C-alpha positions in Angstrom: 137.7 170.6 88.0 139.6 170.8 84.9 137.9 170.1 81.5 139.9 167.0 80.6 138.9 165.6 84.1 135.4 166.3 83.5 135.8 164.5 80.3 137.1 161.7 81.9 134.4 161.3 84.4 131.6 162.0 82.3 133.1 159.3 79.9 133.7 157.0 82.8 129.9 157.4 84.1 128.7 157.1 80.3 131.1 153.9 80.0 129.5 152.9 83.2 125.8 153.3 82.1 126.8 151.6 78.9 128.1 148.3 80.9 125.0 148.4 83.2 123.1 148.6 80.3 124.7 145.7 78.6 124.8 143.9 82.1 121.4 144.5 82.6 120.4 143.3 79.1 122.2 140.1 79.4 120.7 139.3 82.8 117.2 139.8 81.6 117.8 138.2 78.4 118.7 134.9 80.3 115.6 135.2 82.5 113.3 135.7 79.0 115.3 132.5 77.8 114.5 130.4 80.7 111.1 131.4 80.8 110.7 130.6 77.2 112.0 127.0 78.0 109.6 126.6 80.7 106.8 127.7 78.5 107.8 125.2 75.8 108.1 122.3 78.2 104.6 123.4 79.5 103.3 123.2 75.8 104.8 119.7 75.4 103.3 118.8 78.6 99.9 119.9 77.3 100.0 118.2 74.3 100.5 114.8 75.9 98.0 115.3 78.5 95.7 116.3 75.7 96.4 113.0 73.9 95.8 111.1 77.1 92.5 112.8 77.3 91.7 112.0 73.9 92.7 108.2 74.6 90.5 107.9 77.9 87.7 109.6 76.1 87.9 106.8 73.6 88.1 104.1 76.0 85.1 105.5 77.6 83.0 105.6 74.6 84.0 102.1 73.7 83.2 100.9 77.2 79.9 102.4 77.1 79.1 101.0 73.5 80.1 97.6 74.9 78.0 98.0 78.1 74.8 99.2 76.0 75.6 95.8 74.0 75.5 93.8 77.1 72.5 95.4 78.5 70.6 94.4 75.2 71.6 90.7 75.5 68.9 88.6 77.0 69.4 86.2 79.3 66.8 83.2 79.3 66.0 81.7 82.5 64.6 78.1 83.0 60.9 78.1 83.3 61.1 75.8 86.3 63.2 72.8 87.5 61.6 70.2 85.8 62.4 71.8 82.4 65.9 72.6 83.5 66.5 68.7 84.5 64.9 67.9 81.3 67.3 70.3 79.3 70.2 68.9 80.9 69.2 65.4 80.3 68.3 65.9 76.9 72.0 67.3 76.2 73.3 64.2 77.6 71.2 61.3 75.9 71.7 63.4 72.5 75.4 62.7 72.6 74.8 59.2 73.7 75.7 59.6 77.2 74.1 56.9 79.7 72.3 58.8 82.7 72.9 57.3 85.9 71.0 59.9 88.3 69.9 63.3 88.2 69.4 65.0 91.5 68.7 68.3 92.9 72.0 69.7 94.5 72.9 72.5 96.8 73.5 75.8 94.7 75.5 78.8 95.9 74.5 82.3 96.2 70.7 81.8 95.6 71.0 79.5 92.8 69.1 76.3 92.4 71.6 73.3 91.2 71.3 69.7 89.7 74.0 66.9 90.3 74.1 64.7 87.2 76.0 61.1 87.5 76.8 59.9 83.9 79.2 57.6 82.0 80.1 57.5 78.1 82.7 58.2 75.6 85.1 61.0 76.7 85.0 63.1 73.5 81.0 62.7 73.7 81.2 64.1 77.3 83.2 67.2 76.1 80.6 67.6 73.4 77.9 67.7 76.1 79.8 70.4 78.0 79.9 72.7 75.0 76.2 71.8 74.5 75.3 72.6 78.0 76.8 76.2 77.4 74.8 76.9 74.2 71.7 75.3 75.8 69.7 78.7 75.5 69.2 79.2 79.3 71.5 80.4 81.7 73.5 77.6 83.2 76.9 77.6 85.2 79.1 74.4 85.7 80.1 74.5 89.3 82.1 71.7 89.5 83.0 68.4 87.4 84.7 65.4 88.1 85.6 62.8 85.4 87.3 59.1 86.0 88.5 56.8 83.3 86.2 53.8 83.2 88.5 50.9 83.8 86.3 48.3 82.1 85.7 50.1 78.5 88.8 52.2 77.0 87.9 55.7 75.9 84.7 55.7 78.2 84.6 58.0 81.4 82.3 58.1 84.4 81.7 61.6 85.7 79.6 63.7 88.1 78.9 67.3 87.2 76.9 70.1 89.3 75.1 72.5 87.1 73.4 75.7 88.5 70.9 78.0 87.4 68.4 80.6 88.7 64.7 80.8 87.9 62.4 83.5 87.7 60.1 84.2 90.4 57.2 81.8 90.7 59.0 79.3 88.8 61.3 77.5 91.1 59.5 74.5 91.1 58.5 74.6 94.9 
């Protein structure tokens, strides 16, 4: 081989090596950029998930605080059926409601019930409902029905079933 041909071959080989190096660099640079984008996306996801974990942790703390406050709440139970009936009737008479009858009723889920039949001014009846809620003992209004009194305007007749539970030994049996 003559010298100019050798130079040409060597130049072409060097050029080919240079082109291969540039091509390899471009190929690997694209791969590195793609991996960096993936890493950035994962960092964003991590930040979002960390915020979610912090929010959930705060909610759990608030739930535990509320639960402990509820556990500290003392529920008073009526001593026996007689005191329960008496408290129910006291709220009615305090608001000027005429009691027609108070009878034991059928409670649900192990609770004892009282059926109360009454008549009086409508707004006084609403006050009695509110007073029963704040009576100081656990009570649940299972049902209530009101009917307008045809003889007196603003008066109603009603029947209410109130339920409560009693401590063991105080069921009045």
